[in-house]
N, C-alpha and C positions, 0 to 999 in steps of 0.2 A: 460433524461436531454436534454436541448435545445443545438443544435450543435453551437459551438463557433470556432472562428478563432484561431488557435494555431499551431505553427510550428511542434508539434509532434501529431497532430489530428489523422493521420492514426495509429500510434502506441498506442495512447490512446484508440482508438476504438477497436483494437485487444486485449487489455489488458485483458478483461475478457475472452477471448477465449484461448490465448496463455501464459498469465502470464508474469511476469517480464523477461526482457532480461538479467539481471545481475544473473549469477549463484550462486553468493554468497548469494543471498536471499534464493534460494532452499537449498543451503547448510546449512544455519542457521535454516530454518524451518525443515530440516532433523535432525539436532542436537537437536532442542527442542523436536521433537517428538521421535525419536528413541533412543537417549542418556538419556532424560530427562522425558520422558513419558507423555508429553503434547498430549492433543487430538487436532485435528484440529480446532474445535471450540474456545479453548483456545488460540491457535496461531492467529487465526483470531481476538479474542478480542484484544490480544496485538498489532496487527497490526492497527485496528480500533482506539484503544487509542492514538496511536502515531500519526496516521494521523489527527484524531480530535484535538489533542493537537497543532499540526503544522498549521492547518486551523484557529483555535482560534488566534493563535499568528499572522498569516498573516492578519486576519481580524482586529485585535487591531492595527497593524501597520499601515493599510490603513485608518482607521477611525481616526488616530491621526493627 
């Protein structure tokens, strides 16, 4: 991805290495995995769907 100016660019760069800072995200992932038996790929699919839906919404707002 092309580098862009963003106030959180350092955190965004580290995201893939260290993950989210909000521990609630890890807790929710743990619940889905350990309490409900979801596999990592299934959890990632949920996250991807949510992010893609939000991205589509943002693109629709910016093109209106």
